Structure formats: structure tokens, C-alpha cells
N, C-alpha and C positions, 0 to 999 in steps of 0.2 A: 526321522525314521518312521516310515508308515507302519501301521499295525496290521493285524489280521483282517482279512476281508469279511464284511458283515452285510447281511440283508435284514431289514426290519419291515414289519408291516405298519400301516398307518396308525394303528392304535398305540404303538410304542412311542412314536414321536408326539402324539397327542398327550401322552402322560407326562412328558418332560417339561420342565421350565427352561428358560434360555440358559441359565447357568449350567444345568445338567447337560443341555444340548452341546455346550462347548466341549465337554469331556468326551462325548460321543465322537465329535468331529476330530478331536485331538489324538485319540488313542486307537482309532479304528480306520481301516480303509473301507468306506461305505459305498456299497453298490446299490444305487437306487433303481428299483425295477420300474419299467414303464407303467406298470399297474399302479404304483404309488402316485405317479403323476396324474393318471387318469382319475383315481379316486379323489385326490386333492382338488382337482379342477371340478369334478362332479359336485363337490361340496358347495359350489356356487349356487346350485339349484336345490339344496337341501334345506329343510326347516332347521333353524338353530335356536339355541336357548334365548329366552327373552333378554333383550338389551344388546344383542350382538347381531350384526348383519353377516351374511355369508362372506362378504368381502373381508370383514375383520377376522373371521375364523380362518380363512385361507391365508390371509396376510400373516397371521400368527404362525401358522404351519410353515410358511415359506421362510420366515425369520429363523425358525429353529432347525430347518433343514441344513445339514452339514455343507459348508461352503466348498470343502475340498472333495466332496463326493463325486463319483463318476456315475453317469447314467448308462445302465446296461442296455445292450442291444435288444430290441423287441424280439421275442422268441420266434415269431413267424418269419422274421428276416433271417434268423439263424437257420431255421428249418429250410428255407428256400435255398440258402447257400449250401447246406449239406446235401440237398437233393441234387445239386449241380456238381457235387464232388468236392466241395471245400470242407475241410475238417472243422469240427467244433470242439475246442478244448474244454474238458469238464473236470478241471483239477482244482477248482476253488478260486481261480483268478477271474475277476470281472472281465467281460468282453465288451469293449466300447468300439464304436464305429465312427467313421468320419475323419480319421487321421489323414493328414496330408504329408506324403513323403517329401523331404526337403534335402538340399545339399548346399554346403558352403565350403568351398575349397575342397579339401580331402575328407571333410567330415560330413557324415550323413545323419539323418534323424527323422523323426516323425513329430509333427505338431498337431495336437488335439485341441481345437478351439472349443469354446463353450457351446454346447448344443442348444437349440431353441428352448428346450425344457428348462434349462438352467437360467437362461436369459429371462424367461417368463417368471421364474421364482424371484429374481431380483425385482422385477416390476411389481409382483404381487405383494412383496414386503411393504411397498409404498401404496398398496391398495389400488394399483393401476391395472386395469383389465381391459383387454381389447374386446370389441364387440363380437368378433369371431370366436373368441374364447367362451363367451357367454353362450353363444349358439352351440358350440361344440359341447359345452357342459350339459346342455339339455339332452343332446343326443346320447352322450356317454351315460348320463344318469339313467336314461331309458334302457340302454343296453345292459347296464349292470343289474337292473331290476328284472330283466327278462328271465323267464323260466327255461328249463331245458326243453328244446324243441320236441313236440309231441311225437314226431316220427322216430327220433333217436330214443326217447324214453320207451316207446312201444317195442323197439328192437330188443332192448336190454331186459324189459319185462318178460318177453318171450324167451330170451336166452336163459334167464334165471328159472323160469317155469320148467324149461326142458332139462336143464343140467343140474338143477338143485340150487337153492339159495345158500350162500355162505352164512354161517352162524356168527362169525366174529370177523374183526378186521384182519386178523392173522390169516384166516381162511380166505378172505377176500383177496389179500395180496398174493397168496399162493395161487389162486385162480387166475389172477392177472398174469403172473409170471408164466403159467402154463400156456396161456394164449400167446404171449410174446415169443416163447420158446417152442412153439408148436413145431412138429416135424414138417408140417405143410407150411413152410415159411412164406411161400408165394401167396397163399390164401390169407395168412395173417397180415402180410405186408399190404396187400390190396385192400383188405378190410380197413386197416388203419388209415391208409391214404384217403379212402372214401369217407371215413368218419371225420377226418379233419378238413374235408371239403376240397381236396386236391382235384383239379380238373382231370378228365379222362385222358386228355392229350398229355398232360404232365405225368400222369400215372404210367402211361406207356413208355415214356422216356426213362423214368426211374426204374421200371421193371427191366428194361433193356440194359441199363447200367448194372443192375443187380445180377443179371444173367452173365454179362461180360466179366463181372468180378469173380465168377465161379460159384455164384449162388451162396455167398457167405451168409452166416446167421445175421439176422436183422440187427442184433446188438453190436455186431462188428462192422457191418456194412454202413449203417446210418445210426450210430449209437444215440445221438441226441433225439432223433425222431422216436427211437424205441423207448427212451426215457419219458418223453412227453406223452406218448401213446399209453404208457403204463399209468401215468397220472390220470389221463382221461378215462381209461378203462376202470380204474379204481373208483373214480367219481361216479360214473354212470352205473356200474354194477352195484356199487354201494347204495346209491339212491334207489335202484330197483329192488334191492334186498332190505331196504329200510334200516340200514345200519348207522345212519347219521342222526337219528332222531334225538339223541342225547346232547347234540351240540347246539345248533341254532336253526332258525327258520330256513327251510330248503332253498328259498330264493337267494340267500346270501352265500350258499356254499360254492357256487361256481366262481364268485368273486374271490373267495378265500383260497380255493384250490389252485387258482391261476398263479398265486405266489410260488407254489411249489415248482413251477416250470423253471424257476431261476435258481433253485438250490445248487445245481452243479457249479455255479459261479461264485460261491462264497465258502468261507471256512465256518461261519457262524450264522445261524438263523435265529432271530429274536422276535418273539410274538407273545402277546397275551391272549390271543384269540383261542377259544376252546376248540375250534375245529383244527387249528394248527397244532395245538398241544396234543390232540388225540391222533393226528395222522402224519405229521412231519417225519416222525421216526422211521416210517416205512420207506422213505425216499432219501434219507440222509446216508451218505457214505460212512463207514466206520470211523474215518478221520475227521468227521464234521461234528459240530456241537449245536444242540438246540438249547436256547436259554429262554426261560419264562420271562415275559416282559416285566413282571413284578420284581423278580430277582435282579434283572438288568437295571431297572431304575434305582433299586436300593443301592447297588454298587456305585452308580453315578452320584447319588446323594452322599454316600460315604466319601467318595473322591472329592466332592465339592467341600465337604466339611474338613477333610484332611488339608487341602491346599488353602482353604480360607484361614487356617491357623498360622500361616506363614507371615513373617513381618511385611509391613506395607512396602518397604523398600524392595523386597524380593518380588512381590506381586506386581509392582510397577514396571519390572523388567519384562513382563509379558510371559504368557504361558509357554512359548517356545524356548524360553530361557531356563525355566525351573521345572518343566514337566515334559521334557523331550522323550522320556521313558516313564513307565508307571512306577509307583512306589515299590521298594524292595521288601514287600510284605505280602505273603500269599493269602492273607485273610481277604485281600481284594480279589474279586473275580477277574478284573482286567489283568492282574499280575499272573494269575494261573493260566489265563488264555494266551498271554504272551509267551509264557513258558511252553505252552503246547504248540504254538504255531510259528513263533519267531525263531531266528537263529539262536543257538544255544549260547552265543556270546553277547546277547543283548544286554545282559546285566553288567558287562564290562564297559559299556558306554557310560561315561561319567557325565552327569549334567553339570552345568556351570555352577560356580560358587553361589551360595545363598546369602550373599552379603550386599547385593546391589551394586557391586563394582565390576561385575563380569561383562564388560562391554566387548562387542565384537571388534576385532581388529579392522580398522577402516580400510586398509589396503586390500585385505582378503575379501572383505565384503564388496568393495568396489570391483575387484577382478571378477568375482562370481557373477555379480549383477550385470556387468558389461558383457560377459561371455553369453549369458542367457539372452540378454537384449539384442546382441548382434546376431545370434543365430535366428531369433524370432523375427527380426526385421529385415535381415539381408539375405538369408538363405533362399534359394530358388526351388520352386516345385519341380519334382521329377517323378517319373513313373514308379509306382509302388514296387513293381516286380524287380526294378533295378537294384533295390536295396537288399534283396535276398531275405534271409531270416531276420525277423524283427528283433530277435535277441542279440544280433550282431551290430546294430546301429549304435553310433556313439552318443546320440542325443535323443532324449524323449521329453518333449515339452508338453505339459498339460496346462492350458491357460484357464485360470479361475479368477473370478472377481471375488476376492476374499475380504470380508469385513474385518476391520482392525479391532473391533470389540464385539463381543456377544454377551448379553447379560451384563454382569459386573466385571467380566474378565477382559483384560487387554491381551491381545494375541502376540504382539511384537514389542521389542524394546523401542524406546522413542527414536533412537537414531535410525532404526530400520524403517519405521513409519515415515520418517522424514525423507529417507532415500527413495522409498517407493513413491512418495508424493512428488519428488523431483522427476522421477522417471515418467510418471503419469502426466505431469504438467509439461 
């Protein structure tokens, strides 16, 4: 049973040891932002503490990265799709791309194979880096260090001087909302498109679509664009009004603010970054939760201590056997989050016995694995449009290369490990 969807920034994973990282992987549906991948790769070109190479640091991060995580679609790809009329769902569900529509007999499905980013993480765990990745790292590191373009900064300095500088972050967010909801929606839309670097030709097509739509409000016509624009306006106007001086060096803010682009695609955002702590609440929906990275780590430590107290015979059965759901104890943060986001009946799901005898029925296991394997290997590709609504497909296969062990924890019972080995062999 997968848990609530979660996005974290790089500092959170850095703070965890491998044992704690196992519980992150086990109890949450982790949505890795492309920005996390960029920052991790960029660490190849950073100075690291004495005694460790950049390769060792990145390799350690890759090892702790959840194996079952999905890599969210780059926000600019989502914007491009929305500009062409494709909706972007912003309900807390991760949006992943690259799924291949498949059909086997009367059954349909979608197979999501591991994206290049995840394949890279597997190599990085072994300190294997392609030369092109080292080159890309240098470029990305330079881009991440770059300051706000002078021409954009000048525009917002003039705007603040003419309209008055907001005195607080609350006033700043109010000013941003007034721009987004301006009565002159065409002007706001064109300004936003220009700010994001959309070409004049593309702008004309988008404006024409907007006019055909009946000139709907921007938040209704292209809601994800309106959201991203609000994040950018918050950043640029806040910088111009010098409202972020209590956080960190201005050069780092653009890196941090970019994480907020992906908040619509999670239930929970976890960060220990001062900038996120101070600003994320302005962009979270009422049904979302922000968790301070220190509190998050403390809960994972508590979980690790809780499960470490189990008998060895139980622990040898693997995490999936004795921790398919969180402890029935609301002193755990994870339990309270499951209560908030998961089905009200999750507590009715009983974990297997804690006596080491709870082996999976061989015939049931064989049937499940054979069905998954047959669909993954024998189904034929079909046009995605022929499947209709993705919620109606019978099979959804996400292919992951999952480690059998992370830190001190075994993930699967021995018989499952043996079955998986036979399939792979």
C-alpha cells in the first residue's frame, strides 16, 4: 500500500542515514523533482569536505534516494503541454511522463520504464559517472549560481518604485494575486508569457486559444501557468522589495524557489531550508502539509528505533512483511499523515504475524508474478489515445530496480528475493 505523496529538497536526504532512508521509501510515495536531480549532479563540481570526493558524496546521495520514487515531469514540459490545451492535474498526484500504452488480449495498461535519471542514480551508487554527466554538471552548476538577469531585476525595481514596495510577505502575496487576477487578463497573460521567455509566435497562438475560450480568467484557462507565474512574481517582487534578506544569500533563492513549482503534485513538502520554511505556506493548498526537515528526520529516527526492537526472526522477514502500514500510534508523524491522506480504512489492513512464520502462499505469489511478467513482456504497444481515460486501464506497471537491502534493513522475505532472482536470471 503506497503512502501519501511527498516532495523533499536535497537538504532533507542529506540529513538521513541509509536506515532512515529506508522508512522514507517504505511509507511515502516520493515524487523526485527534476531540480533534485540537477542539484545532485551539480555536486560533482562542488567543493566537498576534506577526505571525500564529489563522486563519493553523490554516490551516497544516490544510495539513499528512494528506489520506488517517481521522477516528476519537468515543469516547462507541463507548461508546454498546457499551452497546447492539455490539462495539468494539480491535486497532489505526481505527474510522470514516458508511459507506453500496451495491450494484451482484452487487457490494457501503461508501462512506465525507469527514466534516464533513475538509471543514472543506480550507476552513481557505484561511483560510475559518464563523462557527459561531468560536463553537464559544470554547466548546471554555473546556471544554478547565476543571478537574476539584470533586465528582469530592473523591471521589478521600477514596478516596486512606482506601485510601492510591500512591507511583508503577506502583502507581497496579495500584490502577486492582484496581478494574476487583474481585470486586464490579456495584459497579465502576455506579461507572464514574456517573463517566462515564451516566443512571440507561441504567444500569439496562446492568446488566440484564450480568445476562443471566451477569455476565461487565467487561473481557469491555464491554471498551472498561473500558479508558476505567481511563484516567479513572488520571487522577483520579493527580491526587488528586499523581503528575503533574513533567509540566505540572494544567489541561492532562485534555486530554492524552483522547488515550489512542483508543490501542486504532492500532499506533503519536506524541507529544512529557511527560505522554504518562510515561503512555502503561501503556495500550499489548505489540504497540503509542510513538514520541517528536522521534525521529519526525528520521526524516521523514532520509526527506526521502533522497528529495531522487533525480534530478529521478524526483521529477517523483510520490511514489506512487518511494516506494510505505519504503527498504530499517533505519536508518530507518519501515522498522523496517513490518517490525513490515506483511506479511512487503512488501519483495518492487518500486517502479517510477528513470529517469523508468515510466509507468502507460493501459488498466490507465483500467479501474481507471472501475471505481471506476462503483461510486461508480451503486451504490444498501442496508441495512447486508444486507451481513453488512464483511470480505466486494467494494468499500471512501474518498472523499478529495487535494492533488496538498504542500510541494515532487508526489504523482502527470503522466498520473494529468490523468486525475483529467478525472474531476473
